[in-house]
C-alpha positions in Angstrom: -17.3 1.7 6.9 -15.4 3.9 9.4 -11.7 3.0 9.9 -10.4 0.4 7.6 -8.4 -2.6 8.7 -6.0 -4.8 6.9 -4.1 -8.0 7.6 -0.5 -8.6 6.8 0.1 -10.3 3.7 0.9 -10.0 -0.1 -1.9 -8.7 -2.2 -2.3 -7.4 -5.7 -2.8 -3.7 -7.1 -5.2 -2.7 -9.6 -4.5 -4.2 -13.0 -1.9 -2.1 -14.9 -4.6 -1.7 -17.7 -6.6 0.5 -15.4 -3.8 3.1 -15.2 -3.4 3.2 -19.1 -6.6 2.6 -20.6 -8.8 5.6 -22.0 -12.0 3.6 -21.7 -11.4 3.2 -17.8 -10.5 7.0 -17.6 -13.8 7.7 -19.3 -15.5 5.7 -16.8 -13.8 7.4 -13.9 -14.8 10.9 -15.2 -18.6 9.9 -15.1 -18.4 7.8 -11.9 -15.7 9.6 -9.9 -14.6 13.0 -11.0 -18.3 14.4 -11.6 -19.4 13.0 -8.4 -16.6 14.1 -6.1 -15.7 17.3 -4.1 -13.0 19.5 -5.9 -10.7 22.0 -4.2 -11.0 25.5 -5.8 -9.2 27.6 -3.4 -9.9 29.6 -0.3 -12.7 32.0 0.5 -10.0 34.8 1.0 -9.2 34.4 -2.7 -12.6 36.0 -3.4 -13.0 38.2 -0.4 -15.2 41.1 -1.9 -18.4 41.4 -3.7 -17.9 40.6 -7.2 -14.6 38.6 -6.7 -14.6 35.5 -8.9 -12.6 32.6 -10.3 -13.2 30.5 -13.1 -11.9 26.8 -12.9 -12.4 23.6 -15.0 -13.8 20.6 -13.2 -13.1 17.5 -15.5 -13.2 19.8 -18.4 -16.3 21.6 -17.4 -15.8 25.3 -16.8 -17.3 26.6 -13.5 -17.8 30.1 -12.1 -17.2 30.7 -8.3 -18.2 34.1 -7.3 -19.0 36.2 -4.1 -22.4 37.9 -4.2 -23.4 41.2 -2.9 -24.9 39.6 0.3 -21.5 38.0 0.9 -22.5 34.5 -0.1 -20.2 32.4 -2.3 -22.0 30.7 -5.2 -21.0 28.5 -8.2 -22.4 28.2 -11.6 -21.7 26.5 -14.8 -19.8 29.0 -17.0 -22.6 28.8 -19.7 -24.9 31.4 -20.9 -28.5 30.1 -20.8 -29.2 31.8 -24.1 -27.1 30.1 -26.5 -24.3 28.4 -24.4 -21.5 30.8 -24.6 -19.0 31.0 -21.8 -19.4 34.1 -19.5 -16.2 34.7 -17.8 -12.5 33.7 -18.0 -9.7 33.5 -15.4 -10.4 35.6 -12.2 -11.3 39.2 -11.4 -14.0 41.3 -9.9 -17.4 42.1 -11.7 -20.6 43.2 -10.3 -22.5 41.5 -13.1 -21.9 38.8 -15.7 -22.3 39.8 -19.3 -22.1 37.3 -22.1 -19.7 38.3 -24.8 -22.1 37.0 -27.6 -25.3 38.6 -27.1 -24.9 40.7 -24.0 -27.4 38.7 -21.9 -26.5 39.9 -18.2 -26.8 38.2 -15.0 -26.3 39.3 -11.5 -24.2 37.3 -8.9 -27.1 35.3 -7.9 -27.1 33.9 -11.4 -30.5 35.7 -12.3 -31.0 37.2 -15.8 -31.2 41.1 -15.3 -31.1 42.3 -18.9 -31.1 41.2 -22.6 -31.0 43.4 -25.6 -34.4 44.1 -27.3 -36.0 42.3 -24.5 -39.1 44.4 -24.5 -39.8 43.4 -28.1 -40.0 39.7 -27.5 -43.6 38.8 -27.0 -43.7 36.4 -24.0 -40.1 36.8 -22.8 -39.8 36.9 -19.1 -36.4 37.5 -17.5 -37.4 35.6 -14.4 -37.4 32.5 -16.2 -33.7 32.5 -17.2 -31.2 31.8 -14.5 -27.6 30.3 -14.6 -27.4 26.7 -13.6 -26.0 26.5 -10.2 -23.3 24.1 -9.1 -22.8 22.7 -5.5 -20.5 24.7 -3.4 -19.2 24.3 0.2 -16.8 25.9 2.5 -14.7 23.5 4.4 -12.6 25.3 7.0 -12.6 28.4 4.6 -11.6 26.1 1.7 -13.9 26.3 -1.4 -15.2 23.0 -2.8 -17.4 22.3 -5.7 -19.2 19.2 -6.6 -21.1 18.8 -10.1 -23.3 16.1 -8.4 -26.2 17.8 -6.8 -27.0 14.8 -4.7 -23.3 14.3 -3.3 -23.0 13.8 0.4 -21.6 16.8 2.0 -17.9 16.5 2.8 -18.2 17.8 6.4 -20.7 14.9 6.8 -18.5 12.3 5.0 -15.3 13.4 6.8 -17.0 14.0 10.3 -14.4 11.9 12.1 -11.7 14.1 10.9 -13.2 17.5 11.9 -12.1 17.7 15.5 -8.5 17.1 14.6 -8.5 19.6 11.7 -10.2 22.1 14.1 -7.4 21.6 16.6 -4.4 21.7 14.4 -5.5 24.1 11.8 -7.9 26.4 13.9 -7.2 29.6 12.1 -7.3 28.0 8.3 -10.7 29.8 7.7 -8.9 33.1 7.8 -5.6 32.1 6.1 -4.6 33.5 2.8 -2.8 32.0 -0.2 0.9 32.6 0.2 2.7 30.3 -2.5 2.2 27.6 -5.0 4.2 24.7 -6.3 2.9 22.9 -9.3 3.8 20.3 -11.8 2.4 18.4 -14.8 3.0 14.7 -14.0 3.3 12.3 -16.9 1.3 9.9 -14.9 -2.4 8.6 -14.2 -4.1 10.3 -11.3 -4.2 6.8 -9.4 -0.5 6.4 -9.7 0.0 10.0 -8.2 -2.6 9.2 -5.5 -1.0 5.9 -4.5 2.4 7.5 -4.2 1.2 10.3 -2.2 -0.5 7.9 0.4 2.1 5.1 0.9 5.2 5.8 2.8 7.1 2.5 1.8 9.2 4.5 -0.6 9.9 7.4 2.0 13.1 6.1 3.4 14.5 5.4 0.0 13.4 8.5 -1.8 12.5 11.2 0.8 15.5 11.4 2.9 15.2 15.0 4.1 11.3 14.3 5.0 12.2 11.2 7.1 15.3 12.6 8.8 14.1 16.1 9.6 10.3 16.3 9.4 8.6 13.0 10.3 9.6 9.9 12.5 9.5 6.8 10.1 9.1 4.5 13.0 6.0 6.3 14.3 4.6 7.5 10.9 1.1 5.9 10.5 -1.6 6.0 7.8 -5.1 4.7 8.2 -8.0 4.4 5.6 -11.5 6.0 6.4 -14.6 6.6 4.6 -13.4 9.9 3.5 -9.9 9.0 2.4 -6.6 8.3 4.3 -5.1 10.1 7.4 -1.3 10.4 7.8 0.2 11.4 11.2 3.7 11.5 12.8 5.3 13.4 15.7 7.6 16.0 14.8 11.5 15.3 14.9 13.2 16.7 17.9 15.3 19.8 17.9 18.5 18.2 17.1 17.0 16.6 14.0 14.5 18.9 12.4 15.3 20.2 9.0 13.7 23.7 9.2 13.2 26.1 12.4 9.8 25.3 13.4 8.6 25.3 17.2 7.2 22.0 18.1 4.8 23.0 21.1 2.2 20.4 22.2 0.1 23.1 23.8 0.0 25.1 20.5 -0.7 22.0 18.6 2.4 22.6 16.3 4.2 19.2 17.1 2.8 16.9 14.4 2.8 16.2 10.9 -0.8 15.5 9.7 -2.3 14.7 6.4 -6.0 14.2 5.5 -6.4 13.0 1.9 -9.9 13.2 0.6 -10.8 10.8 -2.0 -10.1 11.2 -4.7 -8.5 14.5 -5.6 -7.3 16.7 -2.9 -5.5 16.8 0.6 -5.0 19.0 3.5 -1.6 18.9 5.3 -0.3 20.5 8.5 3.5 20.5 8.8 5.3 20.8 12.2 5.0 24.4 13.3 1.4 24.5 12.3 2.1 25.4 8.7 -0.7 24.5 6.3 -0.9 23.5 2.7 -3.3 21.9 0.5 -2.7 19.4 -2.7 -5.0 19.3 -5.8 -5.0 16.8 -8.5 -6.5 17.6 -11.9 -6.6 14.5 -14.2 -6.2 15.8 -17.9 -6.1 12.7 -19.7 -5.4 9.0 -18.8 -1.4 9.7 -18.3 -1.5 13.3 -17.4 -2.2 14.8 -14.0 -1.8 18.4 -13.0 -0.5 18.8 -9.3 -1.0 22.1 -7.5 0.3 22.6 -3.8 -0.8 25.7 -2.2 0.4 27.2 1.2 -2.2 28.8 3.3 -0.8 31.2 6.0 -1.8 34.0 8.4 -0.2 36.4 5.9 0.1 36.3 2.2 4.0 37.0 2.7 5.5 33.9 4.3 7.7 34.5 7.4 11.2 33.3 7.5 10.2 29.7 8.9 7.5 29.3 6.4 9.8 30.3 3.6 12.1 27.5 4.7 9.7 24.7 4.5 7.9 25.8 1.5 11.4 26.0 -0.3 12.4 22.5 1.3 9.2 21.0 0.3 9.5 22.3 -3.3 12.9 21.1 -3.8 12.8 17.8 -1.9 9.7 15.8 -1.2 7.7 17.2 -4.2 10.5 17.3 -6.6 11.6 13.8 -5.7 8.1 12.3 -6.3 8.0 13.7 -9.9 10.4 11.3 -11.7 9.0 8.4 -9.5 5.4 8.7 -10.6 6.5 9.4 -14.3 8.6 6.2 -14.3 5.9 4.1 -12.8 3.4 5.2 -15.6 6.1 4.4 -18.2 6.5 1.0 -16.6 2.9 0.1 -16.4 2.3 1.2 -20.1 4.8 -1.5 -21.2 2.3 -4.2 -20.2 5.2 -6.1 -18.6 3.1 -6.7 -15.4 -0.5 -7.5 -15.1 -0.7 -6.2 -11.6 1.8 -5.1 -9.0 2.5 -6.6 -5.6 1.2 -4.9 -2.5 3.2 -5.8 0.7 1.4 -5.3 4.0 2.9 -6.0 7.5 0.7 -6.8 10.5 1.4 -3.5 12.2 0.4 -1.4 9.1 3.6 0.5 9.7 5.3 3.2 7.4 7.0 0.2 5.7 3.6 -1.2 4.6 1.4 -0.5 1.6 -1.9 -0.8 3.3 -2.8 2.8 2.3 -2.8 1.5 -1.3 -5.4 -1.1 -0.2 -7.4 1.7 1.3 -7.2 3.7 -1.9 -8.3 0.5 -3.9 -11.2 0.0 -1.6 -12.5 3.6 -2.1 -11.7 3.3 -5.7 -13.7 0.1 -6.3 -16.6 1.5 -4.4 -16.8 4.5 -6.4 -16.7 2.6 -9.6 -19.0 -0.1 -8.5 -16.4 -2.8 -8.9 -17.1 -5.9 -6.6 -14.2 -6.4 -4.1 -12.2 -9.6 -4.6 
């Protein structure tokens, strides 16, 4: 597919029912969430042997753990004996012992001990191993996928890799510095569409458009992997925080790569990096997590500025918007919304929602209109 192209005109959004219907949400869980790459965190979160984190992927508990050999592996958080969960939360352990019958696994997932094993005729520990989950590192970010046959993200997003390498070259070594989160009272598609279109930016995000991005030059384009956002930084006389926009150091742009369906990587002017992760919980509830990845776990003065600004403006401003849209869709007052697209595919155009719809319909096996 490569880069998507759209002609100016008036189109329709997905039917309002698709944002509100439990049956549709159930189909999305099978066809999208359990076949997609999910952001877990960063390799520096589990830097040492035995460090682990347990995360839920569409209601399925997954362990991500660093082994003695330095490799990061992922497993279903399920003891193969009787199905009890092995670990909770995060921490460090050299072995995983089931709280039910004390079957014990090493960090490769191999069973190493079971009480009274020597007394069980025919029992062979080698036959019992935790079921693995696909895991990949993407510029140091840990991604997992419940689909063993899924295309590697680095392959799917190949066209984005050079630019990410250029504008976030040190991301593989960064550390978690801060988090902002919120439980949106909205369907995940409402949240994703709002994140990707900037038709609302001049109305809702006045700090962003006045002091961070240039609305006249802000551009979004759809690709196989998702949607790319780009804008030059504001000049010194207009910028809303104290970054240095240096073209040679590649700190002079605002860039976002949204990876269908549930995470994004952003670089703010000044070379300051964050990620978004969306967690669909039920049809009209979505957890949103924004993590900032910086050279040190303690932000410097400029980094604190943008983290605070983002939390109190752009992120906070989107909250009531998506919740209100969800309430409106649930009334049934509209069958489908209007999508307005200009020929230039400018920031005042909703072509990013067209790109989202194309990716969504492809994943759901819905024929394009």
